[in-house]
C-alpha positions, 0 to 999 in steps of 0.5 A: 209341843215341840218335844213330840215328833208328831206334834212337830210334823203337824206344826210344820204342815200348819205353817205350810198350809198357810203359806200355800194359801197366801201364795196361791193364784187360784181359789182352788189352791187357796181352799186347798191350803185352808184345808191343810191348815185346818187338818193340821191344827185339829191334832195340835188341839187334841188332848186326851187328858182334858175333855174340854180340849176334845170338845173344843176341837170338835166345835173347831172342826165342824165350824171350819168344815162348814166354812170351807164347804161354803167357800168351795161351793161359792167358788165353783158357783162363781166359775160356772156362772162366768162360764155360762155368761150369767152376768146378772147383777145379783149374781155378781154381787152374791159371790164376793159376799158369800166368800167374804162371809165364809172367811169371816167365819173362819176367823171368828169375826162377828156376827160369825163369832159364836164358836170363837170364845167356846173354843178358846175356853177349852184350849191351852195358852199355846194353842190359843195363841195359834188360834188368835194369830196364825189362824187368821193370817190366810183368811185376812190375806184372802179377804184383802183381795175382796174388799166390800166397803158396805159389808165391811162397815157392818162387820167392823161395827158388829166385831168391835161392839161384841168384842167390847160388850162380850168381855164385860161379864167374863171371869175367865181370862181365855174368854176375855182374850177371845172377845179381845181378839174379836175387837182387834179383828174389827180394827184389822178390817178397818185398817184393811179398808183404809190402807192396803198394808196397814192391817199387816202392821196392826197384825204384827203389833197385836201378835207381839203383845198377844205372845208376850201376854200369853207366855206370861199366862202360861208360865204362871198357870193362870186361867181366871181373874181371881187367880191374878189377885193373889198369885203375884203378890210376892213378885210385884215385877211380874205383876207390873209387866202383865198389867202394863202389857194388858193395858197396851193390848187395850190401846191406852195411849202411852203404850205400843198398842195405841200406835196401830190404832192411832194410825187406823184413826188417822187413815179413816179420817183421811178417808172421810169415815168419821162416823164409823171411826167415832163408834170404834173409838167409843166402843174400844173404851169399853174394852179398855174398861175391862182391862183396867178393872182387872188391873185396878182390882189386883193392884189396889183392892186385893193387894196383901202379902201372904207369908206362906205363899211360895214365890214364883220361880222364874228363870232369869233368862225368861224374866229378862226377855219378859222385861225387854218385851214389856219395855218395848210395849211401854216405850214402843210408841216413842220409838216409832215417833222417833224413827218417823221423824228420822225418815 
């Protein structure tokens, strides 16, 4: 991507669009930043050698254009009603719900998730990383200005439910990562509802783990679960790094991915959101189940050595960085606790 000058230009404008949105002081400039971001990402998604990428970019464009149109309509209607002194209760409650709904549609949160797994399935791992992380920054920042507890509770429950159940019958790693992203989005919204800055910490940890996993998937060129059964048998270290990172992303307690969930559980308990927190923890165990299912099958059931398999040739520098990232994933929660006690 970075060797192509046009792709580099669109990547710069993609970043600029997000920065315009999060630094804007009016809804019109925020909408403008979202549009720049959208129109920059479409050329990055296009791949003339892959029809699925063209289909995914068309799905993404139509969904995002619909959400942007609803956002602009809602903002104009809100300003118009304020200028006309329409201070009815129905109007006051309607605009934040409309604005939140179209921003949730832009991110792919349930129940507006219908486009997200299909788009993820048609993209490369690098574009999937952008879609899972960077494309969520601007809508999350705008949503943090309009927090509606009742609506958020419903969205959180549905996102974690669909993110957990949707990945159970999937064999595509891209769809599994898509439903995992929907699940984590529910946790981010819960963090946003509980504490003002907690969702940023959760998002940082999620981005770090997703980046490491997707880089590994991209280097190994794996896209389905059955490819992980045999492709790494001659390189057990790579297999160990990948599946510890997957368990960390699922939130297994010894790993780094459990730390932000631990903080969300703590803050939700302090805010007396006990029932929602119990639902979140129970449903996230299902997400952890389908990660463990992949790891269990690959580690124990389908492990055999095939002599004529070519060993995966990884650059020593890449292997070093992957080992460092995996080390942080495994021991990060201990480092966080140690720094907490020092403070």
